[in-house]
N, CA, C and O atoms as a GROMACS GRO file, in nm:
protein
  216
    1MET      N    1  -0.288   0.236   5.268
    1MET     CA    2  -0.304   0.350   5.160
    1MET      C    3  -0.263   0.357   5.003
    1MET      O    4  -0.151   0.329   4.961
    2ALA      N    5  -0.358   0.395   4.933
    2ALA     CA    6  -0.346   0.421   4.788
    2ALA      C    7  -0.186   0.462   4.721
    2ALA      O    8  -0.107   0.552   4.748
    3ALA      N    9  -0.184   0.386   4.654
    3ALA     CA   10  -0.066   0.445   4.556
    3ALA      C   11  -0.108   0.624   4.464
    3ALA      O   12  -0.213   0.666   4.418
    4PRO      N   13   0.001   0.672   4.471
    4PRO     CA   14  -0.034   0.841   4.422
    4PRO      C   15  -0.055   0.791   4.281
    4PRO      O   16   0.001   0.693   4.233
    5ARG      N   17  -0.141   0.866   4.221
    5ARG     CA   18  -0.192   0.893   4.098
    5ARG      C   19  -0.068   0.935   3.996
    5ARG      O   20   0.001   1.030   4.032
    6LYS      N   21  -0.037   0.874   3.877
    6LYS     CA   22   0.091   0.888   3.805
    6LYS      C   23   0.064   1.014   3.739
    6LYS      O   24   0.133   1.114   3.755
    7TYR      N   25  -0.069   1.004   3.643
    7TYR     CA   26  -0.119   1.160   3.613
    7TYR      C   27  -0.194   1.262   3.701
    7TYR      O   28  -0.249   1.209   3.797
    8SER      N   29  -0.207   1.368   3.693
    8SER     CA   30  -0.300   1.505   3.736
    8SER      C   31  -0.411   1.454   3.671
    8SER      O   32  -0.435   1.395   3.566
    9LEU      N   33  -0.498   1.518   3.815
    9LEU     CA   34  -0.626   1.541   3.776
    9LEU      C   35  -0.650   1.659   3.632
    9LEU      O   36  -0.750   1.650   3.561
   10GLU      N   37  -0.559   1.750   3.612
   10GLU     CA   38  -0.507   1.858   3.560
   10GLU      C   39  -0.495   1.815   3.423
   10GLU      O   40  -0.569   1.854   3.333
   11LEU      N   41  -0.384   1.720   3.406
   11LEU     CA   42  -0.354   1.682   3.328
   11LEU      C   43  -0.445   1.567   3.212
   11LEU      O   44  -0.430   1.546   3.091
   12ARG      N   45  -0.574   1.491   3.346
   12ARG     CA   46  -0.643   1.412   3.252
   12ARG      C   47  -0.746   1.505   3.199
   12ARG      O   48  -0.800   1.462   3.097
   13GLU      N   49  -0.787   1.612   3.237
   13GLU     CA   50  -0.915   1.717   3.188
   13GLU      C   51  -0.879   1.757   3.081
   13GLU      O   52  -0.957   1.739   2.987
   14ARG      N   53  -0.757   1.822   3.055
   14ARG     CA   54  -0.673   1.855   2.939
   14ARG      C   55  -0.691   1.774   2.839
   14ARG      O   56  -0.734   1.814   2.730
   15ALA      N   57  -0.650   1.609   2.871
   15ALA     CA   58  -0.600   1.569   2.758
   15ALA      C   59  -0.761   1.510   2.682
   15ALA      O   60  -0.778   1.489   2.561
   16VAL      N   61  -0.851   1.495   2.776
   16VAL     CA   62  -1.010   1.432   2.730
   16VAL      C   63  -1.048   1.574   2.669
   16VAL      O   64  -1.092   1.588   2.555
   17ARG      N   65  -1.020   1.710   2.790
   17ARG     CA   66  -1.081   1.864   2.660
   17ARG      C   67  -1.044   1.870   2.542
   17ARG      O   68  -1.121   1.897   2.450
   18MET      N   69  -0.853   1.834   2.517
   18MET     CA   70  -0.831   1.828   2.380
   18MET      C   71  -0.915   1.717   2.278
   18MET      O   72  -0.949   1.754   2.165
   19TYR      N   73  -0.938   1.615   2.315
   19TYR     CA   74  -0.964   1.456   2.229
   19TYR      C   75  -1.132   1.550   2.125
   19TYR      O   76  -1.155   1.572   2.006
   20ARG      N   77  -1.232   1.587   2.298
   20ARG     CA   78  -1.296   1.670   2.233
   20ARG      C   79  -1.327   1.723   2.155
   20ARG      O   80  -1.408   1.693   2.068
   21THR      N   81  -1.244   1.855   2.175
   21THR     CA   82  -1.263   1.960   2.102
   21THR      C   83  -1.184   1.922   1.924
   21THR      O   84  -1.238   1.960   1.820
   22SER      N   85  -1.103   1.872   1.926
   22SER     CA   86  -1.050   1.837   1.800
   22SER      C   87  -1.111   1.816   1.702
   22SER      O   88  -1.178   1.716   1.729
   23ASP      N   89  -1.141   1.860   1.562
   23ASP     CA   90  -1.179   1.783   1.447
   23ASP      C   91  -1.121   1.795   1.372
   23ASP      O   92  -1.104   1.914   1.348
   24PRO      N   93  -1.058   1.716   1.294
   24PRO     CA   94  -1.109   1.584   1.281
   24PRO      C   95  -1.050   1.539   1.420
   24PRO      O   96  -0.961   1.600   1.478
   25LYS      N   97  -1.120   1.406   1.474
   25LYS     CA   98  -1.051   1.346   1.596
   25LYS      C   99  -0.953   1.277   1.559
   25LYS      O  100  -0.948   1.189   1.473
   26PRO      N  101  -0.854   1.329   1.642
   26PRO     CA  102  -0.701   1.258   1.650
   26PRO      C  103  -0.680   1.119   1.718
   26PRO      O  104  -0.739   1.091   1.822
   27GLN      N  105  -0.573   1.012   1.645
   27GLN     CA  106  -0.577   0.908   1.662
   27GLN      C  107  -0.513   0.915   1.815
   27GLN      O  108  -0.396   0.952   1.825
   28THR      N  109  -0.596   0.878   1.945
   28THR     CA  110  -0.532   0.814   2.035
   28THR      C  111  -0.394   0.830   2.061
   28THR      O  112  -0.360   0.928   2.127
   29LYS      N  113  -0.310   0.752   2.021
   29LYS     CA  114  -0.218   0.683   1.995
   29LYS      C  115  -0.144   0.865   1.975
   29LYS      O  116  -0.127   0.926   2.081
   30LYS      N  117  -0.119   0.912   1.885
   30LYS     CA  118  -0.060   1.038   1.861
   30LYS      C  119  -0.073   1.150   1.990
   30LYS      O  120   0.016   1.191   2.064
   31LEU      N  121  -0.220   1.183   1.989
   31LEU     CA  122  -0.263   1.255   2.125
   31LEU      C  123  -0.189   1.217   2.258
   31LEU      O  124  -0.149   1.296   2.344
   32ALA      N  125  -0.178   1.076   2.258
   32ALA     CA  126  -0.105   1.047   2.375
   32ALA      C  127   0.059   1.063   2.378
   32ALA      O  128   0.113   1.112   2.477
   33VAL      N  129   0.123   1.025   2.281
   33VAL     CA  130   0.248   1.074   2.256
   33VAL      C  131   0.290   1.242   2.281
   33VAL      O  132   0.381   1.302   2.339
   34ASP      N  133   0.182   1.275   2.211
   34ASP     CA  134   0.186   1.433   2.218
   34ASP      C  135   0.153   1.508   2.396
   34ASP      O  136   0.152   1.624   2.439
   35LEU      N  137   0.138   1.417   2.439
   35LEU     CA  138   0.082   1.477   2.607
   35LEU      C  139   0.167   1.429   2.680
   35LEU      O  140   0.210   1.485   2.781
   36GLY      N  141   0.210   1.291   2.631
   36GLY     CA  142   0.321   1.231   2.737
   36GLY      C  143   0.318   1.143   2.794
   36GLY      O  144   0.417   1.096   2.851
   37VAL      N  145   0.143   1.067   2.797
   37VAL     CA  146   0.096   0.962   2.858
   37VAL      C  147   0.116   0.844   2.739
   37VAL      O  148   0.166   0.844   2.626
   38HIS      N  149   0.048   0.744   2.825
   38HIS     CA  150   0.068   0.629   2.766
   38HIS      C  151  -0.088   0.594   2.712
   38HIS      O  152  -0.178   0.624   2.790
   39PRO      N  153  -0.122   0.538   2.598
   39PRO     CA  154  -0.213   0.568   2.528
   39PRO      C  155  -0.329   0.508   2.592
   39PRO      O  156  -0.443   0.555   2.580
   40GLU      N  157  -0.296   0.388   2.670
   40GLU     CA  158  -0.417   0.295   2.734
   40GLU      C  159  -0.435   0.374   2.818
   40GLU      O  160  -0.553   0.371   2.855
   41ALA      N  161  -0.353   0.477   2.891
   41ALA     CA  162  -0.364   0.554   3.013
   41ALA      C  163  -0.501   0.700   2.984
   41ALA      O  164  -0.558   0.766   3.070
   42LEU      N  165  -0.515   0.707   2.842
   42LEU     CA  166  -0.562   0.817   2.756
   42LEU      C  167  -0.681   0.733   2.759
   42LEU      O  168  -0.774   0.759   2.835
   43ARG      N  169  -0.681   0.640   2.685
   43ARG     CA  170  -0.833   0.551   2.681
   43ARG      C  171  -0.898   0.562   2.829
   43ARG      O  172  -1.012   0.608   2.823
   44GLY      N  173  -0.859   0.535   2.946
   44GLY     CA  174  -0.897   0.513   2.994
   44GLY      C  175  -0.942   0.630   3.078
   44GLY      O  176  -1.035   0.620   3.158
   45HIS      N  177  -0.880   0.731   3.059
   45HIS     CA  178  -0.934   0.892   3.071
   45HIS      C  179  -1.043   0.947   3.018
   45HIS      O  180  -1.115   1.036   3.064
   46TRP      N  181  -1.052   0.886   2.917
   46TRP     CA  182  -1.160   0.900   2.814
   46TRP      C  183  -1.312   0.826   2.854
   46TRP      O  184  -1.418   0.862   2.802
   47ARG      N  185  -1.303   0.727   2.948
   47ARG     CA  186  -1.418   0.627   2.928
   47ARG      C  187  -1.448   0.695   3.104
   47ARG      O  188  -1.560   0.710   3.152
   48VAL      N  189  -1.350   0.719   3.157
   48VAL     CA  190  -1.429   0.771   3.291
   48VAL      C  191  -1.485   0.885   3.278
   48VAL      O  192  -1.588   0.913   3.338
   49SER      N  193  -1.419   0.973   3.189
   49SER     CA  194  -1.479   1.112   3.151
   49SER      C  195  -1.618   1.109   3.046
   49SER      O  196  -1.692   1.206   3.032
   50LEU      N  197  -1.631   1.004   2.990
   50LEU     CA  198  -1.768   0.949   2.990
   50LEU      C  199  -1.885   0.903   3.105
   50LEU      O  200  -2.007   0.913   3.094
   51SER      N  201  -1.801   0.846   3.224
   51SER     CA  202  -1.932   0.814   3.334
   51SER      C  203  -1.954   0.950   3.366
   51SER      O  204  -2.068   0.988   3.340
   52TRP      N  205  -1.849   1.064   3.432
   52TRP     CA  206  -1.864   1.230   3.451
   52TRP      C  207  -1.993   1.301   3.383
   52TRP      O  208  -2.080   1.360   3.447
   53ARG      N  209  -1.989   1.285   3.251
   53ARG     CA  210  -2.149   1.334   3.184
   53ARG      C  211  -2.266   1.257   3.197
   53ARG      O  212  -2.371   1.268   3.133
   54GLY      N  213  -2.241   1.186   3.277
   54GLY     CA  214  -2.382   1.113   3.279
   54GLY      C  215  -2.432   1.013   3.214
   54GLY      O  216  -2.547   0.976   3.236
   0.00000   0.00000   0.00000
């Protein structure tokens, strides 16, 4: 059985949406701190979202 995800799908989608709509683009570390997630987790969510777009 797989371990439960630490961050919900809703949080991941919101984080990526906030990054995409921000102008100028925030630093990943600052946005991660604002959202209460680890910066590497946010980078991972961003990379996965790029594959969603095709």
